[in-house]
N, C-alpha and C positions, 0 to 999 in steps of 0.2 A: 424377611418378615417372619418366616417359619421359626427361625432361631429365637426371635424375641417372644413369639407366641409360646414356644416351649418353656422359656424362662418364666413367663407369667403363669403358665400351667403348673410349673414346679412350685411357684409361690402358692398356688391354689392347693397343692398337695400338702404343703407345710401348714397352710391355714386349716385344712381339713383335720389335721392332727392336733391343732390347737384347741383348747377349750373355748376360745372365743369365736371359732369358726362355726359356720352354719351349713356346711355341706358343699355341694359341687355346683353352685349357681353360676360361677364363672364359666365352667364348661358348657352349661346350658346356654348362656348368652352367646358364646363363640359359635356354638352349633346353630343357634337361631340366626345369627348374622350370616353365616356361610350358606344357610339354606335359602336366603333371600334371592329372588330371581331378578329384581330390579333395584335401582338405587332408591326409589321411593319406599320400597319395603324395608330396606336397610335403615333408612332414616327413621322410619316409624319405630323399628325395634330399638334403635339408639335413643330416641326421644323417650320411649317408655322406660328404658333402663335408667336414663338420667333423671327422670321424674321420681323413680323409686329411690335413687341415691339421694336426691334433694330431700325427700321425705325423711329418710334415715338420718341425714345430717341435722335437719331441723328438730327431730325428736331426740337427738344426742344419744344415739345407741352405740356405745363403745364396742359392743360385741360384733357389730357389723362393719367396723372401720377397715379391718384387714381386707375383707372380701370386696367392699366398695372401692377401696383404693386400687386393688388389682384390676377390677373391671374398668375403672376410670383410666388407668394406664393403657389398657387395650383400646378403649374408645379414643384416647388421645392419639394413639398410633394410627388409627383410621382417619384422623384429620378433623375430628369434631371438637368443639370448644369444651374445655374442662376447667376453666378458671374459677368456677364457683366452688371448687373443692380444694383450693390451695391451702386453706387453713387446716384441713384434715391431715395434710402431710406434717405440719408442725405439731399437731396433737399426737400423731404416731411417733414422731421423733422424740417427743418429750416423755413417752411412755418408758417404763422401766425394762421391759423384756426385749430380748434380742429379736424375735420374730417381728414385733411391731416396728422396731427401729429399722430393720432391714427393708420392709415395705415402705416405711416412711421416707427413708433416704433415697430409695429408688424412685419414688414418686416425686421427691424434691428435685432430683436431677432431670427427670423427664418433663415435669409439668412447669417448672420454673427456670428462669435464667437470671443472670446477674443484674439485669435491668429492672427486675420486679422489686417494688418497694417492700413487699411483704418479706423479702429475703432478709431484711435487717433484723427481723424478729427471731431468726434462727441462730444468730451469732452466739448467743449465750448457751443454747443447747449444744452447739458444736464444741464450744470451749469445755463444757462439762464432759462431753463424750471423748474428747481428746485426752482427758485426764482419767478416763474410766479404767479400772483394773482389768477389764476383759479386753484382750487384744483384738478380738473380732469386732467389738463395738468401736474401738479406736480405728480399726481399718475401715469401717463404714464411714466414720466421720472424715478421715483423710481422703477417701475416695470422693465423697461429696464435695469437700473443700477444693480438691484438685480439679473438679469439673465446673463449678459455678462460682468460684471465689471472685469477689469484687475487690477493688483497691482498698476500700475501707476494711473489709473483712481480712485482707492480707495483712494490713498493719496491725490489726487487733490480735490475730491468731498466729502471727509469725513466731513469737517465742515458744509456743507450744510445739510447733512443727520442728523448730531447731532442737528442742529437747528430745523429741521422738526420733530424730535422726541418730541420736546416741543410744537408742534402745538396744537391748540384747536380742530382741526378736527380729529375725531376718525379714519376715513379711512387713513388719511395722517400719523398719528402716527403708525398705524398698518403696513402700507407699508414701512415706514421709519425703523421700527424695523426689518422687514424681510430683507430689503436692507442692514442693518448694519451686519446681519449674514454673508452675502457674503463678506463684507468688512473685518470682523474679520478673516474669513477663508483665504482670500488672503493676508492680512497683520496682523499677530497676534500682532505685536507691537502696533497697534492701539486699542487693547482690553481695555487698561486702560481708554481710552476716553469714553467708553460706559458703564463702570461698574455702575456709579451713575445713569445714565439715565435708565439703565435696571431695577435697584432696584426701581426707582421711578414709572416705568410703572406698577409694580405689585400692585399698589394702585388703578388702574383703575377698573371700573365696567364692561366695555364692554368685553365680552368673547373673541372676536377676538383679541383685544389688549393684553389681558392676555396671550393667547396662543402664540402670537408672542413674547411677553416679556419673557415668560418662555423658549421658544426655544432659544432666544438670550442669556439668562443666562446659558443655557446648553452649548452653543457654547463657551461662555466666560470661563467656567470652564475647558473645554478641551484645550483652547488656552493658558491659563496663570494660574500659581499657585497663583499668587497674587490675581487675580480675584476670584479664588476659595475661598481663605481665606476671602476676602471682602464679598462675597455673603453669606458665612456661618454666618458671624456676622450680616448682615443686611437684609437677605431675609428669614430666617427660619420662623420667626414669620408671615411674610406676606404669605408664602406658606401654613402654617397651617391654617391661616384664610381663604384663598381661598378654600382650600379643605373642610373645615368645612362648609363654606357657600354653596358651590355647592352640598355637600352631603345632607344638610338639606333644600335645597331650595324647594319651591313649584313648581307645574307644570308650565313650561314655554314652549309654543309650538315652539318657534324659536330654542330652544336648546334641545328639547326632542328627544331621540332615544330609541324606544321600552320601554317607561316608565322610562328610566334612564336620569337624567339631565346631559347633556353635557359630555358623557363618554370621549370625546377627551381631554377636559380640565382635567378631572380626571387623565388620563394616563400621560399627559405631566407633571402635578405637581408631580405625584409619581416617574416618571423617574428622575426629578431634585432632589427630596428628596433623592433618592438612591445615586446620585452622591455626594451630600453635606454631607450625613450621613456616607458614607463609611470611616472607619478609624477614625471617630470623635465621641467619646462617648457622649459629651455634646449635639451635634446636634441630635444624635440618641435618647437620652433620651427625648428630647423635642418633637420628632415625635411619640413616642410610643403610646400615647393616641389616637391621630387622626387615626393612622394606625389600631389600634384595632377597632375603631369605623367603619372605612370603611370596614374592613374584616368581621365584624359581621352584619352590616346593609345592605350591598349590596345584591340585589337579585341574586340568582344563576340560576334562571330558564330562563333567557334571555341571549342571546349571548353577548350583550353589558355589562351586569353585570359580566359575566365570564371573559371578557377582563379586566375589572377593578380589579377583584379579583386576576387574574393571575399577573397583574402588581404590585398589593399590596404585593403578596407573594414574588415576585422578590425583591421588596424594603426591605421587612422585612429580607430576607436572605442576602441582600447585606450590611445592616448597622449593627451597634453594638446593635442589639435588645436584649430584655430580653428573657430568656429561655421560659417563658410562651407564649410570642408572637410568637416565632419560632414554638412552638408546635401547636399553632393555625393556622399558615401558612401551616404547613405540613398536618394538618387535612383537610384544604381546598383542598390541592392536592389529598388527599385520596378520597374526595368526587368527585373530577374531574375524578378519575379512574372509577367511577360508571356511568359516563355520557355516553349517547349513541353516542355522536359525537366523531369520531375517532381522529379528530384534537385536541380536548380538552384532550383526554386521552394521546395522544402522547406528548404534551407539558408538561403534568403533570409528565409523566415518565422522561422526560428530566430534569425537575426541581428537582425531587426526587433524581436523580443521583448526582446532585450538592449538595442537602441538606444532603446527607450521611456524607459528610465531616464536617458538622456543628452539626448535632444531629442524630446520627445513631439509637438511641433507639426510637425516635419518628417515624422514617421511618419504623422500625421493626414492629410497631403496625399494619401496613397496608400490612404485608407480604402476607396474604391470598389473598387480592385483587390483589396484584401484580402477584402472582402465577396464578390467573385466567387470567390475561392479557397475560401470556405466551401461553395460549390456544386460544387466540383471532384469528379471521378469517383474520385480517389484518396483512400482513407480517411485515410491519414496526413496528407495535406495539409489535408483538411477539419478534422480535430481540431486541428492546429496553428494553422490560420487562425482557428478559433473561439476558441481561447485568446488569440490576439492581439487579436481584436475585443473580447473581454471586457476586456482591459487598456486598450483605446482608449476605452471608454465613459466619458463624463463628463456633467455636468448639462446641457451645451449640446447634445450630440448623441444623448442617450439615446433620444429619441422616434423620430427617423428610423432609427436603427440597430435599435431594437426592432421597428419596422414591417417592415424588410427581413427580419429573422430570422424573424418570425412568418409572413410571406408564404412564406418558404422552408420553414417547418416543415410546411406542408400537403403538400409534394411530396418531403420528405426521405426518404432510405432508412430503413427500420425500425431497422437497426443503429445509425444515427447519431442517431435521434430522442431517445434517452435522454440523450446528452451535450448535444445542442442544447437540450433542454427544461430540463435542470439549469442551464445557463448563462443561459437566458432568465429563469427564475424568480429567479436570483440578481441579474441586472441589474434586473429590475422591482422587487424588494424593496429593493435598495440605493439606487436612484436615483429612486424615485417621489417626486414633490413634492406630489402631490394624490391623494386617495383615489379619486376617480372614475376617473382614468387608470389607477391601480393595479388597480382592480376590472375595468375593461374588458380590460386586457391579460391578467390572470390567467384571466378567463373564456375568452378566446380560446385561451390555452395549454391550459387544461383541455379545451376542445372539440376541439382538434386532436391533442393527445397526452396525454390524461388518464391513459392506462394507464402512462405513464412518469413521472408526477409523484409525488414522494415524499409520505408522510403528513405530515411536519412542514410542508411547504409548504401543504398543505390546512388544517392546523390554524392556521397563521399567517393565512391568508385568512379563516377563520371568526372569529378574534380581531378582525381589522379590521372585519368585518361586524357583530360584536357591539357594537363601539364607535362605529360610524358610523350613528347612529340616523336621520340625514337621508337616508342612501342605502340603507336596508334594503328599502324598497319597490322601488326601482329594481333592486337586486341580485336580489331574489327573482324579479322578472319576467324579468330577463336570464337568470338561471340556468334558469328554467322553459322559456324558448324554446330555450336551448342543449340542455336535456335532451330536448326533443322531436326535435332534429336530430341529436344525437350521444349517443344513449342507451347506446352500447356502451363509452364511456370511463369506467372505474371511478372515478377520483378525481372527475370531474365529477358522476357520479351521487351519490356520498357527500355532496359539498358541497351540491348542489342539493336533495337529499332533506332534509338538515338544515335548510336555509333554508325549504323549504316547510313543514316541521313547525313551525318557530318562528314564521314570519311568513306563514302561509297566508292569514290574513284580509287582509293587505296585497295579496297576489296577487289575490284574488278581487275586492276592492273598489277596486283601483288606487289605493292610498294612497301618498302621497309622490311624485307624478308630477313629473318634472323638466321644465324648459323644452325643448320640441322632442321630447319622448318620446311615442311613440305608445302609447295604452292597449292592454292585452292583455285579451281577453275570455275569462275563465276562470271556470267555475262551481265550486261547492263539490264537486260530483261529479267535475269535471275534475281538480281538484287531487288527489283520492283516486285517480283513474285513473292519473295520472302516477306516483305512488308505488307503486301496485300493479304497474304494468308494470315498474318498476325492480326490485321485489322478485322478480317471476317471472323476469326476465332474468338477475339476479345471485344466484340462489338458492344457488349453490355457494360464494359468498363470505360467510362468517359475519359479518364486520364490516359489509358493505353490507346484508345481510339484517337484522341487528340494528338498524341505523340506520333502515331502512325501517319496521320494526315500531314503533319509538319514534315516528317521524313520523306513522304511521297513528293511534297512540294519541292523540297530541296533536291531530291533525285531528278526531278524534271529539269532543274537548272544544271545539275552535274552531267546528266545524260540527255541532251536535247532530243535524241531519237525516241525517247520514251514519253515525251510530253503529251502526245495525244492519248496514249494509254493511261497515263496518270490522270489526265483530265477526266477521262471516263470513270475511273475508280473514285475520284473525288466527287464527281457529280452524283454518284449513287447515294451519297449521304446528304443531299440537299433536302430530302424528306425524312431525315432521321428524327426519331422521336426525342432524342437528346438534343436540347437546344444548343449546347456548346458545339457538338459535332455538326449540327445543321449550319450554324453560323460560320464555322471555319470552312466548311465545304463551299458555301456561297462565296466567301471572300477569296479563297484560294482559286476557285474556278475563274473569278474575274482577273486575278493576277496572271494565271496561265494564258487566258484568252486575249486580254486587251493590253497587257503591259509587258511585252517582250523586252522593251528597251531598258527597263529598270529592274527586271526580274533578277538578273545576276547580282546586282548590288544589294537588292533586298534580301537575297538568300545566301549571302556570304557565310562562310564558316564562323561559328561562334568564337568570340575572342577567348583567349586563355583565361580560365577562372582562377582568381587569386586564392591559392591553397591556404596561405597563412590566415588571411582574413576569414575564410570559410571555417577553419578550425576554431578560431576565436568566436565566431558567430554561433557555431554549433555548441561549443562549451557553454556559452551564455544562455542559449536556448534550453540546454539540459538543466542548468541550475534553476532557470525560471520555471521549468516544468516540475522539478522536485519541490520548489517552494509552493507552486500552485496546488500540487497534490496534497500538501499538508493542510490546506484550507478546505473546508467543506463547502462546495458550491451550493447555492440556493436555487432550487428549481421553482420557477414561477409558471403560471398558466401560459404565459407567452412563450415559453421555451426555457432553455438553459441559460442561467445568469452566472457570470463569473463574479467572484468577490471583488469588492472595491480594492483598488490598488494592484490588481493583477491584469496585465495587459492581455488583450485578445491574442490568441495564437496567430502567427502569420500563416500564409499559405504554405502547403506542404512543399518540401524541397523539390519533388518531381514536378510539381506545378510551376515552380520557379524555372525549371529547365524548359518548360513550355512557354515561358514568358507570360504567365497568366497574371502577374502583378509586377508593378514597377518596384525596383529596389529602393528607390529614393523616396517614394510616396508612402505615407502611412496608410494602413488598411482602413477602409471606411467602416464605421460602426453602425451605419443605418441599414445597410443591406449586406447580405451574406455572399452575393455573387459579384463578380467584377463586371464593370460596365463594358459594353462593346467598344466604347472609345478607348478604354484602357487596353483591351485585347489588341486592337489595331495598332496603337502606339507601340506597345511592347513587341508585337510581331515584326514591325517595320523599323524598330529602333528609333522612333521619333520622340525622344524624351522631352523635347523642348517645345511642343505645341502648347500654346496658351489656351486657357479655358475661359478667357474673357473676364467678366465681372466677378470679383471674389464674393464668396458667400452663396453661390449657386449650389444647391444641394445635389448630390450625386444622382438622386432619383430624377431630378429635372433633366440632367444631361442624358440619362438613360431614355427618358421619354422623347427628347429631341432626336436622338440617334435612331430610336425605333421608328419615329415618323419619317426620318430621312430614308431609312431602309424599307419602309412600308411593311414591316413585319408585325403589325398589330400594336394595339395600345390598350389602355384601361377602358372599362365600359363607359366611364364618364367622358372619354374622348371619342368614343365611337358610337354616336347616336344616343338613343334613349337609354335611361338607366334600366338595368336588369337584362339588357340585350347583350349576350356574350359574343365577343369577336371570335371568329374561327381561326385556328392556327394556320399560318402561312407556311407553305412548304417550298416555295421557290421565290426568287427575287424577280420582280417584274423587269421586263426588258428595258424599261426606261431608266432603271437605276444603274449608275456606274460608280463602283467603289473607287476606281483609280482613274480619274479623269485628268484634266490639264494640271500640270505641275507648276504653272506660272501664275495663276490667278490667285486673288485673295478672297477667301470665303468669310462672310460674316453672317451669322445666323442670329436673329433676334426674336425673342418671344416675349409678349407681355401678358398673354392669357394662357392658362393651362390647356384650353381646348383648341388652340390654334394649331393647324396642321401645315407643314411645309409642303407646298404643292410643286415646287420646282424640282427638277432632277439634280440631285446633289452628288458630289464626289468627296468622300471623306479624306482623300489625299490632295484635294485642291489646296493651293496656298502653301506648299511646303517651302517655298522660297521666302515667305513672309509669315507673320504670326496669324494664327487662326483665332478669331474671336467668337465665342459662344456666350451670349448674355442670356441668362435665364430669368426665372421669375424673381422679381424684386420682393424683398421681405420688409416688413415693418420693423424698424429698429427702435427700441426704447433705450433711454439713458441707463448707464451702469449704476449699480448701487453697491454700497458696502453692507453686505448681509450680516457680517459678524466681525467684531474686532475686540481683541483682548490684549493684554500685555505680551502675549506669546504668539498669537495667531491672527491672521487677517484673511477674510473671505470676501471676494467680490463676485457679483453676478452680472453677466451680460445677457441681454434678451434679444431674441429674434422671433418674428411671427409672420407666417404667410397670410396674405389677405384671403386666400381661398378657404382657410380654416381658422377663424378668429379665436376659437376656443383653445387651440393648441399653441403652446409656447415652448421654444427651445431655450434653455438656460445654460450658459457656459460659466461654470464655477471655476475660480482660480484661488488656490490656497497658497498663502505666503507665510513663511516662518520668520518671525520677528526677533527670535533669540539667537544666541551664538552657538546653540547645540542643534545638531541634525536630528530631525524626527524620522523614526523608522516605523514600519508596520502601520502606516497611516491608513485609517479607514473612516470614510464619511458616510453617515446615515441620515436619512430624512424621513419625516412623517407628515402627512397632510390629512385634512378632513375627508369624510367619506365622499363628498361631492367632487373631489379632485382626484384624478388619476395620475400617478407618478411612475416614471420609468427611469432608472439610473443606468447610464452607460458605464463601462469599465473606466477607471481612472487611468491617467497617463503613467502612473507609477505609485509606489507606496513609500517613497523616501522624499521628504521635503527638505531641501538644502537650508543651511543656517544663514542668518543675516540677510535674508531676501535674495540670495544668489541663486535664483531659479525658483520655480514653483511647480506645483502639481495641478493639473486641470482635470475636469470631469464634466460630462454632459448630462443634463437632466431634461427629460421631456415631460411637460406638465399639461394636462388637459382639464380645464375648468368647465365642468358641465353646467354651471350656473353663472357663466360669464356675463357680466353686466349687472348681475344681481348681488353676487357676493365676491369680494376680492380674494386674491390668493393669500393663503396663510400657510406657514410651514414651521415645524420644529426640527432643529438640526442637532446632531451629536457627532463629535469628532474624537476618535481614540487613536493614540499613538504611543510610541515608546521613546524615552529620552535616556540614553545611556543604560538601556535595559529596564528602566523603570516605567511602568504603565501610567499613562496620563489620560484624562477624560475631560472634555469640555463640551458644553451644550448651550443652546440658546434658541430664541424664537425670532423668525424673520417676519416682520410686519410692514416693512417699508417698500413693498412692491409698487412699481409704477401703476397708476390708475389705468383701467381698461383691460387689465390682464385677467 
């Protein structure tokens, strides 16, 4: 701002010397504005000055126009409106003298832009000034045209600019070339008019003209393919000559920058060479020698020299250069990595990442230097170097690189450990050729940065352990030792506890010893101690706590002598504030106390996990996550809503290890927690227990099981409304979770307030089907909500008698055409008296010819049920062969009574 103010004050000095000037009023205004202590005072001064200027404009005082325009430009720079004085700029431009025109053109460029209609009035004045005999007035007109030229003005004034590019005056040619850049950008069709002129300007000696001509050639290459081919044929020789001359030129003080002759011209020429040589072998061959000369002769101890070298490297990597020249360029980047300047190292890492695709072997030679950059103090350099190392890893160097990164992991900054751990896990998983090496490296990563390891990585490790029977003994011993030393790393604790629970007898008996492995002396009590310590240390983590309880339960079966102690440890969690741990503690205590005969069969070792199907499932989940991230989720007052067509994420992999959800059953969309019935079925492996009548909602099952366990219910089920039920911390002695295994249990409820008073056993009836019939729903006939030649939508309705206002709608979308619909999204709108909640759709692809369909749930609450019927407007958007389609309609044929 100070520079601009100085320019304006210089104008004021010129005005003071002019006979039309009236003194130093501009300085007085600037001084008054700077003296203001508040914004209100400043606004008052500006308003007073603007009022005075308006008065001068209305009185048409030409002797004050200079000073008023200078003041208006300063006011405009402060951010105040000055549109009322736009015509004054035109009047000053139309004046005959140079001082008036200079202020007028400056005001024109500051106060107006190409979108202003008043700009059309200045075209004629510009044309006259472009033909003026005074070269300074011509320069003013070219400068203004190059800044605010519109497409119409470009077409009208292009011939004058072409003529001026042939002028004898150096400054005029330079400004005409810069002005033509604006014209080409606005009207690319005019590019052919400037091709020959631009090529001819490359023969000039003045560096200012050369830089302007090279920039014009660059713009012509972007605007027209014909211009690109023309310049390839006619400009390569001239560019090589310019670059050779400027590289070999002697000291010239007007162009010298830190001992380098005109680095700006160097860089402009190199950029244009890169554009001309890209994809053209003949042009590239002609450039090779001069590029090698610049790369070898330019000094790298100056910042200007480094800028030229970097641009030279970019040009070499961008054209069809020889392999030797590319190696030279990559070696320059390697020298940059040893520079003290962080900016130079960062751009070198960026360029090396691009160079890997061209010559990976040349980049590999600088692997040691790149690894040192991973340990740099600058966070940006660390991250970029880590990404580069990840790209450099292959089957031959994976082991030394992994060792270096793991060694650094122990001393890395906490903020960087997350990124480093993620890359390490990816490297180990991708390039591991033997399971033993994979297990060793993953255990090291878990030990040093277990709190940064993601759950899917732990799940993948457990899948490998499950399939590697010959390494299970070694793995459980290694994890036990790591657990003793690094017990605070959450992911390590979860994997170790799982292994101890599954393969505890291998740990105690040193089964499966490898050659050179030292035995570990662990007693049965010691294994339980390790899990107990982990449970106490990570009691706040529900997942870790649940895994510890499962491991303790399995150890009680593996080591019968520890059953009593395990029972005591498990019983401590009966009053845990985490409901999941409390429930597991209650159930596991019952298994230990009352069901010795079936405990061993219930707690058998987990079957081998299918590694191939897991990898497919993980890849599919990763793709779904990437697709979901591209869509912006809508956050409603009720919580986070996923977009239509994106399925809800399944339970976390570690939760699957705990059997928190059934592999075969879809996740419930009405509640976020798994029902106790599901926990028990998964825990005991009873996948085939029937749930009785279809259509019973999961919340009903939850209520029934809560009644059976006597662990509380909703206020409407426990006495008067508004009376809160107290949390239950222990199971009454009358409840038996594992009773007779021969009887058939049938639980029937017809009212939501009915409580089961009998002592029930959730494992009764394992020899036959268990029937749980819940609340019946009122079912209305299905309707065809929408049908066109391409799409059919049907609605199925269900309603509970307890809440007649709420209706669950099951929408089915069927494709009637022979083309598959992708990116399918369903939207609905209802009146204000209706509340609508959309569940996630089952998918976003509708198969062709009705071979399958997409379904989606809608929960509708009619607050004026019985008075006003349901009404809904719907809209469906999808893609057919990449083309967007949109259909919409209104649903008015809802069944009566909804």
